[in-house]
GUSE-943852 format. One record per atom (N, C-alpha, C, CB): atom name; y, x, z. Coordinates in steps of 0.02 Angstrom, whole numbers. Glycine has a CB too. Example, Ala and Ser with C-alpha at 12.3 -4.5 7.8 and 13.67 -1.06 7.14 Angstrom:
  name       Y       X       Z
     N    -284     660     390
    CA    -225     615     390
     C    -165     660     390
    CB    -224     565     452
     N    -112     642     354
    CA     -53     684     357
     C       2     645     394
    CB     -30     704     286
***
This chain:
  name       Y       X       Z
     N   -8266    9361     -41
    CA   -8229    9410      -4
     C   -8256    9480     -19
    CB   -8233    9395      72
     N   -8211    9526     -32
    CA   -8231    9595     -50
     C   -8253    9633      13
    CB   -8171    9632     -86
     N   -8303    9674       4
    CA   -8328    9717      57
     C   -8273    9765      81
    CB   -8390    9757      34
     N   -8269    9775     145
    CA   -8219    9821     173
     C   -8228    9891     144
    CB   -8223    9823     250
     N   -8172    9926     137
    CA   -8174    9993     108
     C   -8219   10041     147
    CB   -8104   10021     103
     N   -8213   10040     214
    CA   -8252   10087     253
     C   -8327   10076     245
    CB   -8233   10082     325
     N   -8349   10014     240
    CA   -8419    9999     230
     C   -8441   10020     160
    CB   -8432    9924     242
     N   -8400   10003     109
    CA   -8417   10022      41
     C   -8423   10098      33
    CB   -8364    9995      -8
     N   -8375   10134      61
    CA   -8375   10208      56
     C   -8439   10236      88
    CB   -8312   10238      89
     N   -8455   10212     146
    CA   -8515   10237     181
     C   -8578   10224     140
    CB   -8521   10203     250
     N   -8584   10164     113
    CA   -8643   10148      72
     C   -8645   10189       8
    CB   -8643   10073      56
     N   -8589   10197     -25
    CA   -8586   10236     -87
     C   -8607   10309     -74
    CB   -8514   10234    -117
     N   -8579   10338     -21
    CA   -8595   10409      -7
     C   -8669   10417       9
    CB   -8552   10434      53
     N   -8697   10371      46
    CA   -8768   10374      64
     C   -8811   10368       0
    CB   -8787   10318     115
     N   -8792   10320     -42
    CA   -8829   10311    -105
     C   -8828   10373    -148
    CB   -8801   10252    -144
     N   -8770   10406    -152
    CA   -8765   10467    -191
     C   -8808   10523    -162
    CB   -8693   10489    -196
     N   -8807   10529     -96
    CA   -8847   10582     -65
     C   -8921   10571     -74
    CB   -8832   10586       9
     N   -8944   10508     -71
    CA   -9014   10492     -82
     C   -9032   10507    -155
    CB   -9029   10418     -64
     N   -8985   10496    -200
    CA   -8997   10506    -271
     C   -8987   10577    -296
    CB   -8953   10462    -309
     N   -8976   10625    -252
    CA   -8971   10694    -272
     C   -8902   10723    -276
    CB   -9002   10702    -337
     N   -8851   10684    -259
    CA   -8783   10708    -258
     C   -8763   10734    -190
    CB   -8735   10653    -280
     N   -8705   10764    -186
    CA   -8677   10786    -123
     C   -8609   10756    -117
    CB   -8675   10864    -117
     N   -8601   10708     -72
    CA   -8538   10671     -64
     C   -8505   10689       3
    CB   -8550   10595     -67
     N   -8441   10704       0
    CA   -8403   10716      62
     C   -8341   10674      60
    CB   -8385   10791      70
     N   -8317   10657     119
    CA   -8258   10616     125
     C   -8199   10663     135
    CB   -8264   10566     184
     N   -8156   10667      85
    CA   -8097   10710      88
     C   -8041   10676     127
    CB   -8073   10728      16
     N   -8036   10611     119
    CA   -7980   10575     151
     C   -8003   10505     171
    CB   -7918   10572     104
     N   -7991   10488     233
    CA   -8006   10421     258
     C   -7944   10378     251
    CB   -8031   10422     331
     N   -7951   10320     221
    CA   -7897   10274     210
     C   -7900   10216     257
    CB   -7897   10250     140
     N   -7865   10163     238
    CA   -7865   10100     277
     C   -7935   10070     276
    CB   -7813   10050     250
     N   -7961   10054     335
    CA   -8029   10027     341
     C   -8040    9963     303
    CB   -8046   10015     414
     N   -7992    9918     308
    CA   -8001    9851     279
     C   -7997    9850     203
    CB   -7950    9805     308
     N   -7944    9881     176
    CA   -7932    9872     104
     C   -7901    9932      70
    CB   -7887    9814      94
     N   -7912    9992      95
    CA   -7885   10051      63
     C   -7917   10062      -6
    CB   -7895   10113     107
     N   -7876   10084     -53
    CA   -7901   10099    -121
     C   -7947   10160    -118
    CB   -7841   10111    -172
     N   -8000   10159    -158
    CA   -8050   10213    -157
     C   -8046   10251    -223
    CB   -8122   10184    -146
     N   -8042   10317    -217
    CA   -8043   10362    -275
     C   -8105   10407    -267
    CB   -7976   10405    -280
     N   -8138   10421    -323
    CA   -8196   10465    -324
     C   -8182   10524    -369
    CB   -8261   10428    -347
     N   -8184   10584    -342
    CA   -8174   10646    -380
     C   -8244   10677    -392
    CB   -8127   10695    -341
     N   -8264   10677    -454
    CA   -8330   10703    -475
     C   -8323   10774    -500
    CB   -8361   10658    -529
     N   -8364   10818    -473
    CA   -8366   10889    -495
     C   -8437   10905    -517
    CB   -8341   10938    -438
     N   -8444   10924    -581
    CA   -8510   10940    -608
     C   -8530   11012    -594
    CB   -8512   10927    -682
     N   -8488   11049    -559
    CA   -8501   11118    -538
     C   -8507   11167    -596
    CB   -8564   11120    -498
     N   -8479   11148    -653
    CA   -8480   11192    -712
     C   -8412   11193    -746
    CB   -8534   11169    -762
     N   -8360   11172    -709
    CA   -8293   11169    -736
     C   -8273   11099    -760
    CB   -8288   11217    -792
     N   -8320   11054    -766
    CA   -8306   10985    -786
     C   -8294   10943    -723
    CB   -8364   10955    -830
     N   -8238   10908    -722
    CA   -8222   10862    -667
     C   -8196   10797    -696
    CB   -8169   10894    -618
     N   -8199   10745    -655
    CA   -8172   10680    -674
     C   -8146   10646    -611
    CB   -8225   10636    -710
     N   -8097   10603    -621
    CA   -8070   10564    -565
     C   -8076   10491    -583
    CB   -7996   10584    -548
     N   -8105   10452    -538
    CA   -8113   10380    -548
     C   -8068   10344    -498
    CB   -8187   10358    -540
     N   -8027   10300    -525
    CA   -7978   10262    -486
     C   -7998   10188    -484
    CB   -7906   10270    -515
     N   -7971   10151    -437
    CA   -7986   10079    -435
     C   -7966   10045    -499
    CB   -7951   10046    -376
     N   -8012   10002    -523
    CA   -7999    9963    -584
     C   -7995    9889    -566
    CB   -8054    9975    -636
     N   -7989    9848    -617
    CA   -7984    9776    -604
     C   -8050    9749    -576
    CB   -7966    9739    -669
     N   -8045    9702    -530
    CA   -8106    9672    -502
     C   -8135    9621    -551
    CB   -8091    9638    -433
     N   -8200    9614    -549
    CA   -8230    9561    -588
     C   -8237    9498    -545
    CB   -8299    9582    -617
     N   -8266    9447    -571
    CA   -8268    9382    -538
     C   -8304    9383    -470
    CB   -8302    9331    -582
     N   -8354    9427    -462
    CA   -8390    9428    -398
     C   -8360    9478    -349
    CB   -8463    9443    -411
     N   -8301    9503    -363
    CA   -8263    9546    -319
     C   -8295    9614    -305
    CB   -8251    9512    -255
     N   -8342    9634    -348
    CA   -8370    9701    -342
     C   -8317    9751    -361
    CB   -8434    9709    -387
     N   -8320    9809    -329
    CA   -8271    9863    -346
     C   -8288    9889    -415
    CB   -8273    9921    -293
     N   -8237    9896    -456
    CA   -8245    9926    -521
     C   -8194    9983    -526
    CB   -8234    9873    -579
     N   -8210   10031    -567
    CA   -8169   10091    -572
     C   -8151   10105    -645
    CB   -8206   10151    -543
     N   -8100   10145    -653
    CA   -8080   10169    -718
     C   -8071   10245    -713
    CB   -8014   10134    -743
     N   -8084   10278    -769
    CA   -8071   10350    -772
     C   -7995   10359    -769
    CB   -8101   10383    -838
     N   -7970   10403    -726
    CA   -7898   10411    -714
     C   -7864   10459    -762
    CB   -7887   10435    -644
     N   -7897   10474    -817
    CA   -7870   10519    -867
     C   -7901   10501    -934
    CB   -7885   10593    -849
     N   -7869   10522    -988
    CA   -7891   10503   -1056
     C   -7953   10542   -1078
    CB   -7835   10514   -1106
     N   -7953   10606   -1062
    CA   -8009   10648   -1083
     C   -8071   10630   -1041
    CB   -7990   10723   -1075
     N   -8130   10645   -1070
    CA   -8190   10631   -1031
     C   -8194   10676    -969
    CB   -8252   10641   -1075
     N   -8175   10739    -977
    CA   -8178   10787    -923
     C   -8112   10825    -918
    CB   -8237   10837    -933
     N   -8092   10842    -858
    CA   -8032   10882    -845
     C   -8050   10937    -795
    CB   -7973   10837    -818
     N   -8002   10981    -781
    CA   -8017   11032    -730
     C   -7997   11008    -661
    CB   -7980   11097    -746
     N   -8020   11044    -611
    CA   -8011   11023    -542
     C   -7936   11023    -522
    CB   -8050   11070    -496
     N   -7896   11066    -552
    CA   -7825   11066    -536
     C   -7791   11001    -557
    CB   -7790   11126    -570
     N   -7812   10974    -614
    CA   -7783   10910    -636
     C   -7804   10853    -589
    CB   -7806   10894    -708
     N   -7865   10853    -566
    CA   -7889   10803    -519
     C   -7849   10808    -454
    CB   -7964   10812    -505
     N   -7840   10868    -428
    CA   -7803   10878    -366
     C   -7730   10855    -372
    CB   -7806   10952    -345
     N   -7699   10872    -428
    CA   -7630   10852    -439
     C   -7623   10776    -441
    CB   -7603   10883    -505
     N   -7669   10743    -474
    CA   -7667   10670    -478
     C   -7677   10639    -409
    CB   -7720   10644    -528
     N   -7723   10667    -371
    CA   -7734   10640    -303
     C   -7673   10649    -258
    CB   -7794   10673    -272
     N   -7638   10705    -265
    CA   -7578   10715    -226
     C   -7525   10662    -244
    CB   -7550   10785    -237
     N   -7519   10646    -307
    CA   -7472   10594    -328
     C   -7492   10526    -299
    CB   -7468   10590    -404
     N   -7556   10512    -299
    CA   -7580   10448    -272
     C   -7568   10444    -196
    CB   -7656   10439    -287
     N   -7578   10498    -161
    CA   -7567   10500     -88
     C   -7492   10489     -73
    CB   -7591   10568     -57
     N   -7449   10517    -114
    CA   -7378   10509    -101
     C   -7356   10436    -113
    CB   -7337   10556    -147
     N   -7392   10400    -156
    CA   -7376   10329    -168
     C   -7408   10284    -116
    CB   -7400   10308    -237
     N   -7469   10302     -95
    CA   -7507   10259     -49
     C   -7546   10304      -1
    CB   -7555   10210     -88
     N   -7521   10315      59
    CA   -7556   10359     106
     C   -7621   10329     134
    CB   -7510   10376     164
     N   -7638   10267     118
    CA   -7698   10235     145
     C   -7758   10239      98
    CB   -7683   10163     160
     N   -7757   10284      48
    CA   -7813   10288       1
     C   -7872   10326      32
    CB   -7790   10321     -64
     N   -7930   10311       6
    CA   -7991   10347      23
     C   -8004   10395     -35
    CB   -8052   10298      35
     N   -8029   10456     -20
    CA   -8050   10502     -73
     C   -8118   10528     -58
    CB   -8000   10560     -81
     N   -8164   10517    -104
    CA   -8232   10541     -99
     C   -8240   10599    -148
    CB   -8284   10485    -113
     N   -8263   10656    -125
    CA   -8280   10711    -170
     C   -8355   10707    -182
    CB   -8259   10781    -139
     N   -8374   10705    -246
    CA   -8445   10700    -265
     C   -8463   10759    -309
    CB   -8459   10633    -302
     N   -8511   10798    -287
    CA   -8538   10854    -326
     C   -8604   10833    -356
    CB   -8546   10918    -283
     N   -8607   10832    -422
    CA   -8670   10815    -457
     C   -8672   10853    -523
    CB   -8677   10738    -469
     N   -8720   10896    -529
    CA   -8726   10935    -591
     C   -8740   10890    -651
    CB   -8782   10987    -584
     N   -8774   10833    -641
    CA   -8791   10789    -696
     C   -8734   10743    -717
    CB   -8850   10747    -678
     N   -8678   10744    -680
    CA   -8620   10703    -698
     C   -8628   10629    -685
    CB   -8605   10713    -768
     N   -8681   10608    -653
    CA   -8693   10538    -640
     C   -8654   10517    -577
    CB   -8770   10524    -631
     N   -8615   10464    -584
    CA   -8574   10442    -528
     C   -8594   10376    -498
    CB   -8503   10438    -549
     N   -8632   10337    -535
    CA   -8657   10273    -509
     C   -8604   10219    -498
    CB   -8692   10285    -446
     N   -8545   10229    -525
    CA   -8491   10180    -516
     C   -8492   10128    -571
    CB   -8423   10215    -514
     N   -8472   10068    -556
    CA   -8465   10016    -607
     C   -8396   10026    -638
    CB   -8474    9943    -577
     N   -8396   10040    -703
    CA   -8333   10052    -737
     C   -8308    9989    -771
    CB   -8340   10108    -789
     N   -8243    9979    -770
    CA   -8212    9921    -801
     C   -8206    9932    -877
    CB   -8142    9906    -771
***
């Protein structure tokens, strides 16, 4: 059984803060199973958006980069998130500020 979204988000944000990042919750989604998006800002013009990816066998959350380029600008991240919200209003959005670009997510 997959960990509830609210518990996963809380643990992820705490882990990032302990590791030197600054995580804020931009949008609270469905507690049980809302999709989680992570918007990473390196504070130098480089941004990335990570979207839910396919689950592996042990049901750990995995993510995919939501764009082809390695880095995009913040306007592109915001536009993509607005499209996602219009499709599914129950999504979670975490804003992560890390100059080193480390996100700690398991990528698919």
